[in-house]
N, C-alpha and C positions, 0 to 999 in steps of 0.2 A: 504493500500500500504506499509506504513512504517513498519508493523508488517511482511508483507510478506518478505521485504528486510532483516529485522533482522533474520527472519527463515532461509533465505539463507545464510546469514553470519555465523549463528550458526552451520548450517549443513557443511559449509565449515571448519570451526574450528574442528568440531568432526571428520571429515575425516583427518585433520592434527592430531589430537591427537591420534587417531587409529594408524596412521603411526609411531608415536613417541613411541607406545607400551603402551597407556592408554587404559584402559578398561572403557568404558562409563557405569555408574551406573544409571544415571537419567538424564533427559533433562527437563527443565522448571518445576523444583521443586517448587511449591507453598506450602508457610509456612505461619502462620499467620503475620509474619513481612515483608514478601516479597518473591520474586522469585529468584532462582539460576538458571541461564542458562544452565550450564552443571555440572554435578558432576561425576568425573572420578577417578579411582584407578590406581595406578602405583607402584608395589611393596608393601610395607606397608604403603603407603602414599594415602589419600583420598584428592583430590584437588577440590575445588569449583571455578569454572570459572565464570567470568562475562565477556560477550562478548559485544563489542561496535562496531558499524559500522559507519563510516563517508564517505561520497563520496568525501569530501575534507576537508580542514583545515580551510574553511572559518569561522567556528563557534568553532574552536578549535579542539583538537585531542580527539579520544574517550576515551582514559585512563584519560584525565584531568577531564571528567564527573562523575567519581567515587569519589565523595566527602565523608567527614566524616559521614554524614548522611546515605548515600548509603552503606558505609562499615559496619556501624553498623548494618543495616537491614540485609546485607548479613551475618554476623557473626551470628546474633542471629537465622536466617533461617537455618544456616548450623548446628548450635547445636541442633536445632529441628530435622534436617535430622538424625544426628548421634543418637540422643536419641531414635527416632522412629524405627530405624534400628539396633539397639544394636552395635553400631560401635565406642563407645567413647574410646576404648582401641587403636584405630588406631593413626597414626601420621596424621595430617592434614595441608593443607595450602590454601591460598587464591590467586588465579592468575587472572590477568586482560588481555585479550586478545583484542587487538584493531585492526580492519581491516580498511584500507583506500585504496580503490580501490582494488589492489592485494597485497599491502604491509601489512605485519603482524607484529605487535609489541606485544611481549609476556612479560609481567612483572610478574615474579614470587614472591611469597611472598609479595603481595602487601598490605596485612593487618596485622597489628600488634595490639596486645591487648591494649598496652598502649595509642595509637592514638584514639581508639574509647571508652575508658573509662574501660577496664577490665584489 
């Protein structure tokens, strides 16, 4: 049930991204260090999206659950994706999109190399 809700949230966010002009390159990309929910491209930038859903703020906001350990796994998985697909020459960034009910919070550039030890 939890995965189904997550899939619905990711589907909603993919629709939002496409409306904003992003080309979806991959969804649920699995690498040895973890999973990236959505990988998209806009212009010359590849964006790695972590999507979080919460039905309420009772246990905190979705974006708060992306801790340093999770950020490092996302970063390493993104590097694997770029290497596998010959895309190292592109600009890239990491965004977190949190969905609570119908409210969307989109945090661009959510991961910086110095905070994860790179």
